[in-house]
C-alpha positions as CSV (number, residue, x, y, z in Angstrom):
1,M,85.3,125.3,44.3
2,K,88.2,123.9,46.3
3,T,90.4,125.9,48.7
4,A,94.1,125.5,48.3
5,V,96.1,124.3,51.3
6,E,99.5,126.0,51.4
7,Y,102.5,123.8,52.1
8,K,105.5,126.0,53.0
9,S,108.5,126.4,55.2
10,G,109.0,129.3,57.6
11,E,109.3,130.3,61.2
12,S,107.4,128.3,63.8
13,T,104.4,130.1,65.4
14,A,104.7,127.8,68.4
15,H,108.5,128.2,68.8
16,P,109.5,131.7,67.4
17,G,112.9,131.7,65.8
18,E,112.8,128.0,64.9
19,P,112.2,126.7,61.4
20,C,109.2,124.7,60.5
21,D,107.2,123.2,57.6
22,Y,103.6,124.1,57.7
23,M,100.2,123.7,56.0
24,R,97.6,126.5,56.3
25,C,94.3,127.4,54.7
26,E,91.5,129.8,55.2
27,T,88.2,128.3,54.4
28,V,84.6,128.0,55.6
29,N,82.9,125.2,57.5
30,R,79.6,123.5,56.7
31,T,77.7,126.3,58.5
32,G,79.5,129.1,56.6
33,D,81.8,130.2,59.4
34,G,85.3,131.2,58.5
35,V,88.0,128.8,59.7
36,I,91.8,128.7,59.6
37,L,93.3,125.3,59.5
38,Y,97.0,125.2,60.5
39,A,99.6,122.6,61.3
40,E,103.4,122.7,61.6
41,L,106.3,120.3,62.2
42,P,110.0,120.7,62.3
43,P,111.5,120.2,58.8
44,I,113.2,117.0,57.9
45,A,116.8,117.7,56.9
46,G,117.5,116.7,53.3
47,D,113.9,115.9,52.4
48,E,111.9,119.0,51.4
49,T,108.6,117.2,51.3
50,G,109.3,114.9,54.3
51,T,106.6,116.4,56.4
52,Y,103.9,116.5,53.7
53,D,101.9,113.3,54.7
54,A,102.0,114.0,58.4
55,L,100.9,117.6,58.0
56,K,98.1,116.6,55.6
57,R,96.8,114.1,58.1
58,E,96.8,116.8,60.8
59,I,95.0,119.3,58.5
60,L,92.3,116.6,57.7
61,E,91.9,115.9,61.5
62,W,91.4,119.7,62.1
63,A,89.0,119.9,59.2
64,E,86.8,117.2,60.9
65,V,87.0,119.0,64.3
66,E,86.0,122.3,62.6
67,D,83.3,120.7,60.5
68,V,85.0,121.5,57.2
69,D,84.2,119.2,54.3
70,P,87.5,117.6,53.4
71,E,86.4,117.4,49.7
72,T,86.6,121.2,49.6
73,L,90.4,121.2,50.3
74,R,93.0,121.0,47.6
75,F,96.5,119.7,48.6
76,C,99.4,120.7,46.4
77,Y,100.8,117.2,45.8
78,D,97.5,115.3,45.3
């Protein structure tokens, strides 16, 4: 079973009050520990999916660091 990775817009956690696009998912790593993968970027004006590829790369990098199998992640536009 794959875990959905959310791709949304909202308020930045790093810079409260500022807008951001983010990806987030709660999953487990290969040893069964719970892991939250999160990445955010400022939105690109006029392009609602402009941050998708960069955020996906960042989530996949975090997955490697946290020992999460990338094949268990489901990205909304793939």
